[in-house]
C-alpha positions as CSV (number, residue, x, y, z in Angstrom):
1,M,0.0,0.0,0.0
2,R,1.2,3.5,-0.8
3,N,0.2,5.0,2.5
4,H,-1.6,4.1,5.7
5,F,-4.7,6.3,4.9
6,D,-5.3,4.3,1.7
7,Q,-5.1,1.0,3.6
8,L,-7.4,2.3,6.4
9,G,-9.9,3.6,3.9
10,K,-10.1,0.2,2.1
11,Q,-10.5,-1.6,5.4
12,I,-13.3,0.8,6.5
13,G,-15.0,0.5,3.1
14,K,-14.9,-3.3,3.1
15,E,-16.2,-3.4,6.7
16,A,-19.0,-0.9,6.1
17,L,-20.2,-2.4,2.8
18,G,-19.3,-6.1,3.3
19,S,-22.5,-7.0,5.0
20,C,-24.7,-5.5,2.2
21,G,-23.0,-6.9,-0.9
22,S,-19.8,-8.2,-2.5
23,T,-16.8,-5.8,-1.8
24,V,-13.3,-6.3,-3.3
25,A,-10.4,-4.2,-2.2
26,Q,-7.6,-3.4,-4.7
27,Y,-9.8,-4.5,-7.6
28,E,-7.8,-5.1,-10.8
29,I,-9.1,-3.4,-14.0
30,S,-7.8,-4.6,-17.3
31,P,-6.6,-4.4,-20.1
32,E,-3.8,-2.1,-18.9
33,T,-3.4,-3.0,-15.2
34,Q,-5.1,-0.4,-13.0
35,Y,-6.6,-0.9,-9.6
36,A,-9.7,0.6,-7.9
37,D,-9.5,1.0,-4.1
38,L,-12.9,-0.8,-3.8
39,C,-15.2,-2.6,-6.2
40,Y,-18.7,-3.0,-4.7
41,E,-21.7,-5.1,-6.0
42,P,-24.8,-4.5,-3.9
43,D,-26.8,-7.5,-2.6
44,P,-30.6,-6.6,-3.1
45,A,-31.4,-8.8,0.0
46,H,-29.5,-6.4,2.2
47,E,-31.0,-3.1,1.1
48,S,-32.1,-2.1,4.7
49,E,-28.6,-2.7,6.0
50,R,-27.2,-0.5,3.2
51,M,-29.6,2.3,3.9
52,R,-28.4,2.4,7.5
53,L,-25.0,3.5,6.2
54,G,-26.5,6.9,5.2
55,L,-24.8,8.7,2.3
56,L,-22.3,5.8,1.8
57,G,-25.3,3.4,1.5
58,Q,-27.0,5.7,-1.0
59,M,-23.9,5.9,-3.1
60,A,-23.5,2.1,-3.0
61,N,-27.0,1.5,-4.2
62,V,-25.6,0.5,-7.6
63,P,-22.4,-1.4,-8.6
64,S,-19.6,1.0,-7.8
65,L,-15.9,1.6,-8.1
66,I,-14.7,3.6,-5.0
67,E,-11.5,5.6,-4.8
68,I,-10.3,6.9,-1.4
69,Y,-8.4,10.2,-1.1
70,A,-6.9,11.8,2.0
71,R,-7.0,15.2,0.2
72,V,-9.0,16.9,-2.6
73,P,-8.3,15.0,-5.8
74,T,-6.2,16.8,-8.4
75,A,-7.1,17.0,-12.1
76,E,-4.6,14.1,-12.7
77,D,-6.4,12.1,-10.0
78,F,-9.7,12.8,-11.6
79,R,-8.4,11.6,-15.0
80,A,-7.0,8.4,-13.5
81,C,-10.4,7.7,-11.9
82,L,-12.3,8.4,-15.1
83,S,-9.9,6.1,-17.0
84,K,-10.6,3.3,-14.5
85,Q,-14.3,3.8,-14.8
86,L,-14.2,3.7,-18.6
87,A,-12.0,0.6,-18.6
88,Y,-14.3,-1.1,-16.1
């Protein structure tokens, strides 16, 4: 892991979303190897659990790639996220 914040964010994300659907940390995106911090697939049977997560639960109401930042993302960070989303 690049830094402790990244690792902590992935652990918190997996813990928070793990009971409501499939959550994979450090999800590989091909064809050019890239990684999303979290890849989440909601389980419809656990919608009430997800809604208890507030804003995170609302954001994770659909399949999602989640990137975690300790600071405001730069334009370069945004482009990297967009590239991952398009490749996914």
